[in-house]
DRENSETOR-665958 format. One record per residue (C-alpha): residue number from 1; chain; x, z, y. Coordinates in nm, 3 decimals. Last residue first. Example, Ala and Ser with C-alpha at 12.3 -4.5 7.8 and 13.67 -1.06 7.14 Angstrom:
BEGIN
    nr   kette         X         Z         Y
     2       A     1.367     0.714    -0.106
     1       A     1.230     0.780    -0.450
% end
This chain:
BEGIN
    nr   kette         X         Z         Y
   166       A     0.444    -1.008    -2.171
   165       A     0.342    -1.291    -1.941
   164       A     0.263    -1.060    -1.647
   163       A    -0.095    -1.178    -1.601
   162       A    -0.152    -1.256    -1.968
   161       A    -0.016    -0.925    -2.097
   160       A    -0.204    -0.748    -1.817
   159       A    -0.533    -0.891    -1.949
   158       A    -0.475    -0.767    -2.302
   157       A    -0.362    -0.428    -2.167
   156       A    -0.673    -0.388    -1.953
   155       A    -0.907    -0.469    -2.242
   154       A    -0.717    -0.238    -2.476
   153       A    -0.721     0.050    -2.228
   152       A    -1.093    -0.002    -2.159
   151       A    -1.163     0.006    -2.534
   150       A    -0.963     0.328    -2.574
   149       A    -1.156     0.506    -2.297
   148       A    -1.027     0.816    -2.115
   147       A    -0.728     0.656    -1.938
   146       A    -0.944     0.364    -1.827
   145       A    -1.197     0.590    -1.654
   144       A    -0.932     0.784    -1.463
   143       A    -0.745     0.466    -1.370
   142       A    -1.064     0.325    -1.221
   141       A    -1.234     0.037    -1.400
   140       A    -1.099    -0.315    -1.386
   139       A    -1.077    -0.626    -1.169
   138       A    -0.782    -0.864    -1.194
   137       A    -0.704    -1.096    -0.905
   136       A    -0.443    -1.375    -0.906
   135       A    -0.372    -1.480    -0.550
   134       A    -0.355    -1.845    -0.445
   133       A    -0.633    -1.777    -0.189
   132       A    -0.858    -1.647    -0.470
   131       A    -0.778    -1.686    -0.838
   130       A    -0.972    -1.504    -1.104
   129       A    -0.853    -1.281    -1.387
   128       A    -1.071    -1.131    -1.654
   127       A    -1.060    -0.759    -1.729
   126       A    -1.388    -0.669    -1.563
   125       A    -1.645    -0.927    -1.468
   124       A    -1.827    -0.856    -1.140
   123       A    -1.664    -1.080    -0.885
   122       A    -1.740    -1.121    -0.516
   121       A    -1.415    -1.149    -0.323
   120       A    -1.345    -0.807    -0.174
   119       A    -1.506    -0.725     0.160
   118       A    -1.354    -0.378     0.226
   117       A    -1.690    -0.268     0.369
   116       A    -1.829    -0.291     0.018
   115       A    -1.626     0.011    -0.097
   114       A    -1.390    -0.051    -0.388
   113       A    -1.514     0.045    -0.732
   112       A    -1.226     0.107    -0.965
   111       A    -0.890    -0.056    -1.020
   110       A    -0.849    -0.385    -0.835
   109       A    -0.517    -0.530    -0.950
   108       A    -0.393    -0.788    -0.702
   107       A    -0.127    -1.045    -0.787
   106       A     0.071    -1.277    -0.560
   105       A     0.042    -1.033    -0.273
   104       A     0.122    -1.107     0.095
   103       A     0.107    -0.735     0.185
   102       A    -0.016    -0.754     0.547
   101       A    -0.220    -1.074     0.531
   100       A    -0.376    -0.962     0.202
    99       A    -0.467    -0.628     0.362
    98       A    -0.600    -0.812     0.668
    97       A    -0.825    -1.021     0.443
    96       A    -0.949    -0.748     0.210
    95       A    -1.041    -0.500     0.479
    94       A    -0.838    -0.239     0.665
    93       A    -0.948     0.025     0.915
    92       A    -1.055     0.257     0.632
    91       A    -0.703     0.300     0.498
    90       A    -0.727     0.626     0.302
    89       A    -1.041     0.518     0.111
    88       A    -0.892     0.174     0.043
    87       A    -0.600     0.337    -0.138
    86       A    -0.319     0.082    -0.150
    85       A    -0.059     0.104    -0.423
    84       A     0.222    -0.140    -0.353
    83       A     0.417    -0.274    -0.648
    82       A     0.773    -0.359    -0.753
    81       A     0.935    -0.040    -0.624
    80       A     0.681     0.160    -0.823
    79       A     0.838     0.013    -1.134
    78       A     0.761    -0.285    -1.356
    77       A     0.841    -0.381    -1.715
    76       A     0.468    -0.422    -1.795
    75       A     0.485    -0.123    -2.032
    74       A     0.663     0.072    -1.758
    73       A     0.390    -0.018    -1.509
    72       A     0.118     0.100    -1.746
    71       A     0.301     0.424    -1.820
    70       A     0.352     0.491    -1.449
    69       A    -0.017     0.419    -1.395
    68       A    -0.108     0.693    -1.645
    67       A     0.125     0.942    -1.481
    66       A    -0.013     0.859    -1.134
    65       A    -0.369     0.881    -1.261
    64       A    -0.301     1.229    -1.402
    63       A    -0.124     1.346    -1.086
    62       A    -0.396     1.230    -0.845
    61       A    -0.349     0.899    -0.670
    60       A    -0.301     0.781    -0.310
    59       A    -0.408     0.999    -0.015
    58       A    -0.648     1.220    -0.213
    57       A    -1.017     1.308    -0.230
    56       A    -1.167     0.966    -0.148
    55       A    -0.972     0.777    -0.410
    54       A    -1.043     0.402    -0.401
    53       A    -0.771     0.200    -0.569
    52       A    -0.615    -0.139    -0.496
    51       A    -0.288    -0.228    -0.669
    50       A    -0.091    -0.498    -0.490
    49       A     0.187    -0.688    -0.663
    48       A     0.420    -0.865    -0.422
    47       A     0.732    -0.822    -0.639
    46       A     0.917    -0.593    -0.398
    45       A     0.596    -0.412    -0.296
    44       A     0.782    -0.090    -0.204
    43       A     0.557     0.172    -0.361
    42       A     0.284     0.406    -0.235
    41       A     0.082     0.300     0.063
    40       A    -0.063     0.445     0.382
    39       A    -0.072     0.176     0.650
    38       A    -0.022     0.326     0.994
    37       A    -0.232     0.179     1.271
    36       A    -0.065     0.032     1.576
    35       A    -0.064     0.278     1.869
    34       A     0.303     0.219     1.946
    33       A     0.228    -0.148     2.006
    32       A    -0.023    -0.053     2.276
    31       A     0.237     0.174     2.441
    30       A     0.471    -0.122     2.499
    29       A     0.822     0.021     2.531
    28       A     0.898    -0.005     2.162
    27       A     0.773    -0.361     2.121
    26       A     0.941    -0.481     2.442
    25       A     1.282    -0.349     2.340
    24       A     1.385     0.005     2.427
    23       A     1.742     0.057     2.533
    22       A     1.906     0.358     2.381
    21       A     2.096     0.649     2.529
    20       A     2.305     0.850     2.284
    19       A     2.654     0.706     2.302
    18       A     2.670     0.648     2.679
    17       A     2.499     0.979     2.757
    16       A     2.744     1.136     3.001
    15       A     2.857     0.803     3.144
    14       A     2.504     0.673     3.190
    13       A     2.401     1.002     3.356
    12       A     2.687     1.020     3.607
    11       A     2.531     0.788     3.869
    10       A     2.210     0.992     3.852
     9       A     2.387     1.294     4.001
     8       A     2.345     1.598     3.781
     7       A     2.131     1.868     3.934
     6       A     2.194     2.244     3.936
     5       A     1.904     2.448     4.072
     4       A     1.864     2.681     3.779
     3       A     2.242     2.692     3.730
     2       A     2.267     2.925     4.032
     1       A     2.507     2.879     4.320
% end
């Protein structure tokens, strides 16, 4: 008898694999649920602070922007665990409303020009906060632009001090 034709009786399978077989719940066994879109973010969103960026070339942020944002967060007594960084260019299937529904933010920092398809609330003044759906929104330039301009840094910092009560 060759091992090529060896078959285990189906009655023995549960006993052989009792510690490694799993039962799928409805969500796992439904192929439509498995096709749900992946949200690409950076951070854990523990304090419901959403940072919207629009970087076409990279998944989240380039190294310089990441360093600069780390300094901003540190000055605000925050960490990457407290925020969620959401790149609208990497998450094209999302718009403002379903992003808000997903993250449940209390504060949204919009850093840079976000594509129109994202449907942000219409607001053109930088470094002033507005409230929309009980969410405090702050619009500013991109991290790259802010890091290179002293006046932009000051304007952002003054607004962040108000938002985070520093």
